[in-house]
C-alpha positions as CSV (number, residue, x, y, z in Angstrom):
1,S,87.3,121.5,102.6
2,I,90.1,118.8,102.3
3,I,91.7,120.9,99.5
4,M,92.2,123.9,101.3
5,A,92.7,127.5,99.7
6,A,94.5,127.0,96.5
7,E,96.6,130.3,97.8
8,D,98.1,128.2,100.5
9,H,101.4,127.4,98.8
10,D,102.3,124.5,101.2
11,Q,98.9,122.7,100.3
12,F,99.1,119.3,98.1
13,Y,96.5,117.1,96.9
14,V,96.4,115.1,94.2
15,R,93.4,112.5,92.7
16,Y,93.4,110.6,89.7
17,Y,90.2,108.8,88.4
18,V,90.0,106.5,85.6
19,G,86.6,105.0,84.7
20,H,83.7,104.0,82.4
21,K,80.2,102.7,82.6
22,G,79.5,99.5,80.7
23,K,77.9,96.0,81.0
24,F,79.4,95.5,84.4
25,G,78.1,98.7,85.7
26,H,80.3,101.9,86.9
27,E,83.9,100.5,87.0
28,F,86.5,102.9,87.9
29,M,89.9,102.9,89.8
30,E,90.6,106.0,91.9
31,V,93.7,107.0,94.0
32,E,94.0,110.1,96.1
33,F,96.7,111.8,98.1
34,R,95.2,114.0,100.5
35,P,97.0,117.0,102.8
36,D,97.3,115.2,105.6
37,G,99.4,112.2,103.9
38,K,96.3,109.9,103.7
39,L,96.6,107.7,100.6
40,R,93.1,106.6,99.3
41,Y,92.4,104.1,96.8
42,A,89.3,102.5,95.5
43,N,88.5,100.2,92.6
44,N,85.3,99.1,91.5
45,S,84.2,96.3,89.1
46,N,80.9,94.2,89.1
47,Y,82.7,91.5,87.2
48,K,81.8,88.2,88.7
49,S,79.9,90.2,91.4
50,D,83.1,92.0,92.6
51,T,82.5,94.3,95.0
52,I,84.3,97.7,95.5
53,I,87.8,97.6,97.0
54,R,88.7,100.6,99.1
55,K,92.4,100.9,100.9
56,E,93.6,103.5,103.1
57,A,97.2,104.2,104.4
58,K,99.2,107.1,105.6
59,V,102.3,108.1,103.8
60,G,105.3,109.8,105.0
61,K,106.8,113.4,103.9
62,I,109.4,111.8,101.7
63,V,106.7,110.0,99.5
64,I,104.6,113.4,99.2
65,D,107.9,115.1,98.3
66,E,108.6,112.8,95.5
67,L,105.0,113.1,94.4
68,R,105.6,117.0,94.4
69,R,108.9,116.9,92.5
70,I,107.3,114.3,89.7
71,I,104.7,116.6,89.3
72,D,106.8,119.7,89.0
73,E,108.9,118.4,86.8
74,S,106.3,117.3,84.5
75,E,105.1,120.7,84.1
76,I,101.5,119.2,84.4
77,M,100.3,122.2,86.2
78,K,101.1,124.2,82.8
79,E,99.2,122.2,80.5
80,D,95.6,122.7,79.0
81,D,93.2,120.2,78.5
82,S,91.1,122.0,75.9
83,V,92.5,120.1,73.0
84,W,92.2,116.7,74.9
85,P,89.7,114.4,73.7
86,E,86.4,114.6,75.7
87,P,85.2,111.9,77.7
88,D,83.0,109.5,75.5
89,E,81.6,106.2,75.8
90,G,84.9,104.6,76.2
91,G,85.1,106.4,79.8
92,R,87.1,109.2,81.1
93,Q,90.0,110.3,83.2
94,E,90.4,113.1,85.6
95,L,93.4,114.7,87.1
96,E,93.2,117.2,90.0
97,V,96.3,118.6,91.7
98,V,96.5,121.5,94.2
99,M,100.1,122.4,94.5
100,N,102.3,125.5,94.8
101,G,99.0,127.8,95.2
102,E,97.5,126.2,91.8
103,H,94.5,124.4,91.3
104,I,94.0,122.3,87.9
105,S,91.5,120.0,87.0
106,F,91.7,118.0,83.9
107,T,89.1,115.5,82.3
108,C,89.7,113.8,79.5
109,A,88.7,110.6,77.3
110,K,90.5,107.3,78.5
111,I,93.7,107.4,76.8
112,G,95.7,104.1,75.8
113,S,98.8,105.4,74.7
114,L,100.7,108.6,73.9
115,L,99.4,107.9,70.4
116,D,95.9,108.8,71.6
């Protein structure tokens, strides 16, 4: 498994997905930072017969360290998505993080602003 055991305090993984199913099919964007430093990006839209775009890159330790710092300072690992809006016909967002021996996975409706 790419995520490894959540008990491994050095392990780090982040995945963010936002998408919906509409008149142009399943449209989405997904960004993933894997434990080996691989950054994966996918963007799919069938608008004007577009095809899926996939990109991969390797990021260095300084990028991973900064991402870890941002996540840590945001305190997202302490959040609870039970009161967040459920995914609906407007779409869904997903955030998955493995860090500091913890594993969170949130799913909610697409949120357009902090007021949502």
